[in-house]
C-alpha positions as CSV (number, residue, x, y, z in Angstrom):
1,M,-9.6,-12.1,16.6
2,D,-6.9,-8.6,17.8
3,K,-5.9,-6.9,14.6
4,L,-4.3,-3.6,13.7
5,T,-6.3,-0.7,12.9
6,D,-6.2,1.1,9.3
7,N,-3.8,3.9,10.9
8,Q,-1.6,1.2,12.5
9,I,-1.1,-0.7,9.4
10,A,-0.2,2.9,7.6
11,W,2.0,3.4,10.2
12,R,3.9,-0.1,9.8
13,A,4.5,0.7,5.9
14,A,5.5,4.1,6.6
15,Q,8.6,2.8,8.9
16,D,9.8,1.3,5.8
17,I,10.1,3.9,3.5
18,A,13.5,5.8,3.4
19,D,14.5,9.1,3.5
20,G,14.2,11.1,0.2
21,A,12.4,8.6,-1.3
22,Y,9.7,9.2,-4.3
23,V,6.4,7.6,-3.5
24,N,2.7,7.3,-4.8
25,L,0.0,6.3,-2.4
26,G,-2.7,4.7,-4.1
27,I,-6.3,5.6,-3.3
28,G,-8.3,4.9,0.0
29,L,-6.1,3.2,2.9
30,P,-2.6,3.7,1.3
31,E,-3.0,7.5,1.5
32,K,-3.3,7.5,5.3
33,V,1.0,6.6,4.9
34,A,1.6,10.2,4.3
35,Q,0.6,11.3,7.9
36,Y,3.2,8.9,9.5
37,Q,6.6,9.7,8.4
38,P,9.3,8.4,11.0
39,P,11.2,11.4,12.4
40,G,14.1,12.7,10.6
41,R,12.7,11.3,7.3
42,E,10.9,13.2,4.5
43,A,9.6,11.1,1.5
44,V,8.5,13.1,-1.5
45,F,4.7,12.2,-2.0
46,H,3.3,11.9,-5.8
47,T,0.1,12.2,-6.8
48,E,-1.3,11.0,-10.5
49,N,-3.3,14.3,-10.9
50,G,-0.2,16.3,-10.7
51,I,1.8,17.2,-7.4
52,L,4.9,16.4,-5.9
53,N,5.8,16.6,-2.2
54,F,2.2,17.1,-1.0
55,G,1.9,16.8,3.1
56,E,-0.7,15.8,5.4
57,S,-4.3,16.3,5.5
58,P,-5.5,19.9,6.3
59,A,-6.9,20.5,9.3
60,S,-10.9,20.1,8.9
61,G,-12.6,23.3,8.0
62,A,-8.7,24.4,6.5
63,E,-8.9,22.6,3.2
64,D,-8.1,24.1,0.1
65,W,-10.2,22.1,-2.4
66,D,-8.0,23.5,-5.5
67,L,-5.4,21.0,-3.6
68,I,-6.5,17.5,-3.5
69,N,-4.7,14.0,-4.4
70,A,-6.3,11.4,-6.8
71,G,-8.7,10.2,-4.4
72,K,-9.9,13.6,-4.4
73,K,-8.8,14.5,-0.9
74,A,-7.9,17.7,0.4
75,V,-3.7,17.9,0.9
76,T,-1.1,20.5,2.0
77,L,2.1,21.3,0.6
78,K,5.1,21.2,1.0
79,P,7.9,23.8,0.4
80,G,9.5,23.2,-3.1
81,A,6.0,21.3,-4.3
82,S,5.1,21.5,-7.8
83,F,2.2,21.0,-10.1
84,F,2.3,19.9,-13.9
85,H,-0.4,17.9,-16.1
86,H,-1.3,14.8,-15.9
87,A,0.3,13.3,-18.9
88,D,3.7,14.5,-17.8
89,S,2.7,12.9,-14.2
90,F,2.4,9.6,-15.8
91,A,5.1,10.2,-17.4
92,M,7.1,9.9,-14.3
93,V,5.5,6.7,-13.4
94,R,6.1,5.2,-16.4
95,G,9.6,7.0,-16.7
96,G,10.9,4.8,-13.4
97,H,11.3,7.7,-11.4
98,L,9.2,6.5,-8.3
99,D,11.0,4.6,-5.6
100,V,8.1,3.0,-4.1
101,A,4.2,2.4,-4.7
102,I,2.1,1.5,-2.0
103,L,-1.5,0.2,-3.0
104,G,-4.4,-1.4,-1.7
105,A,-6.0,-4.8,-2.9
106,Y,-8.2,-7.0,-3.1
107,E,-5.9,-10.0,-3.4
108,V,-2.3,-10.7,-3.7
109,A,-1.0,-14.3,-4.6
110,Q,1.9,-15.9,-3.4
111,N,4.1,-15.1,-6.8
112,G,3.6,-11.1,-5.9
113,D,0.5,-11.1,-8.3
114,L,-2.1,-8.2,-7.7
115,A,-5.5,-7.7,-7.9
116,N,-7.0,-4.0,-6.6
117,W,-9.9,-3.7,-9.4
118,S,-12.9,-5.2,-9.9
119,T,-16.2,-5.7,-12.5
120,G,-19.5,-6.0,-11.2
121,P,-22.2,-3.3,-10.1
122,K,-19.8,-2.6,-6.3
123,G,-16.4,-3.4,-8.0
124,V,-14.2,-0.5,-9.3
125,P,-14.8,0.0,-13.0
126,A,-11.2,0.1,-13.9
127,V,-8.1,-0.5,-13.3
128,G,-7.0,3.1,-13.8
129,G,-3.4,4.5,-13.4
130,A,-2.4,1.4,-10.9
131,M,-1.7,-0.6,-13.9
132,D,1.4,1.9,-14.7
133,L,2.4,2.1,-11.0
134,V,2.8,-1.7,-10.6
135,H,5.5,-1.3,-13.5
136,G,6.8,1.7,-13.0
137,A,7.6,2.0,-9.6
138,K,10.9,0.4,-8.4
139,R,9.2,-1.3,-5.5
140,V,5.7,-2.4,-5.0
141,A,4.1,-2.9,-1.7
142,V,0.5,-3.3,-0.9
143,I,-1.5,-2.4,2.6
144,T,-4.9,-4.3,3.5
145,G,-6.9,-6.2,6.1
146,H,-5.5,-9.6,5.9
147,V,-9.1,-11.0,5.4
148,T,-11.9,-9.6,3.6
149,R,-15.2,-8.2,5.7
150,D,-17.0,-11.7,5.5
151,G,-13.5,-13.6,6.5
152,R,-12.4,-15.0,3.5
153,P,-8.3,-14.6,3.1
154,K,-7.0,-12.1,0.4
155,L,-3.6,-13.5,0.3
156,L,-4.2,-16.7,-2.0
157,E,-1.8,-19.1,-3.9
158,R,-3.6,-17.7,-7.3
159,C,-5.6,-14.4,-7.4
160,T,-9.0,-14.7,-8.6
161,L,-10.0,-11.2,-9.6
162,P,-8.6,-9.3,-12.8
163,L,-5.2,-8.5,-12.5
164,T,-3.5,-5.4,-11.9
165,G,0.0,-6.6,-12.3
166,V,1.9,-10.0,-12.8
167,G,4.8,-10.7,-10.2
168,C,5.0,-7.1,-9.1
169,V,4.7,-7.0,-5.2
170,T,7.3,-7.7,-2.8
171,R,5.7,-7.0,0.1
172,V,2.5,-6.6,2.1
173,Y,1.5,-5.2,5.0
174,T,-1.9,-6.7,6.6
175,S,-3.8,-6.1,10.1
176,L,-2.3,-9.1,11.1
177,A,1.5,-9.5,9.3
178,V,3.8,-8.1,7.5
179,I,4.9,-10.4,4.6
180,D,7.1,-10.4,1.9
181,V,6.8,-12.1,-1.7
182,A,10.3,-13.7,-2.6
183,D,11.0,-16.7,-5.0
184,G,7.1,-17.0,-5.7
185,R,6.3,-17.8,-2.0
186,F,4.8,-15.8,1.3
187,V,7.4,-15.5,3.6
188,L,6.6,-14.0,7.4
189,R,8.3,-11.5,8.5
190,E,6.5,-9.9,11.5
191,K,3.0,-10.8,13.2
192,L,1.1,-10.0,15.9
193,P,2.6,-11.2,19.6
194,A,-0.5,-12.8,20.7
195,L,-1.4,-14.6,17.7
196,S,0.2,-18.0,16.6
197,I,1.7,-19.0,13.5
198,D,-0.9,-22.1,13.2
199,A,-3.9,-19.2,13.6
200,L,-2.0,-16.8,10.9
201,Q,-1.9,-19.6,8.7
202,A,-5.8,-20.7,9.0
203,V,-6.8,-17.4,8.1
204,T,-4.1,-17.1,4.9
205,G,-5.0,-18.8,1.6
206,A,-1.3,-19.8,0.7
207,R,1.3,-21.5,2.7
208,L,3.4,-19.0,5.0
209,L,7.1,-19.8,4.8
210,T,9.2,-19.0,8.0
211,P,12.8,-19.5,7.3
212,G,14.2,-17.3,10.0
213,P,12.9,-15.3,13.1
214,V,9.3,-14.0,13.0
215,A,9.3,-10.5,14.6
216,D,6.8,-9.3,16.7
217,L,4.6,-6.6,15.1
218,I,3.8,-4.1,17.0
219,C,2.7,-0.6,16.6
220,P,1.8,2.9,18.6
221,E,-2.1,3.5,19.5
222,L,-3.1,5.6,16.9
């Protein structure tokens, strides 16, 4: 089955970020979103370890390892960038000063519940700052592959893993579709043009509603 690359998923999510929005990007795939701001728009990116207004990743060999994001990846700085204490960073999160949080996921439920950590030897050892982000940001979006590596759906009727947040996700960008969470259900907004709704439903663990036209999900080659 054809699917979007990680870069294309990140690009698509970036198209919905408003000019001037304050945005936190989760560790891993969400970090890529900073590379794909649309022309004429400029988000202000926030990182939990205490930077506001960081930019794209530096070129290989040009890293300054005193400048890293929460995922320990090297970043660049934009004019006006600032540094602050970890506690102040979380005060911004908990105080409702972020417009958007974009996170990865193991599972998303049709009511907007999010599970993006897991117990066990191969799991993420703790929920970390994500639990603050999902309740402090005004909007929470998820970017993820549509299925797991062994083909199991990530979009479910109910999450089976420990929850990061309850009823917090409003939109999911996957490798196959863009899906909103509305009134406790998944609403399909966009899908890959070559993929039928029936084929998409077959790899989704909850019913997809289509109350209106479904747009084509088209991304540039990245």
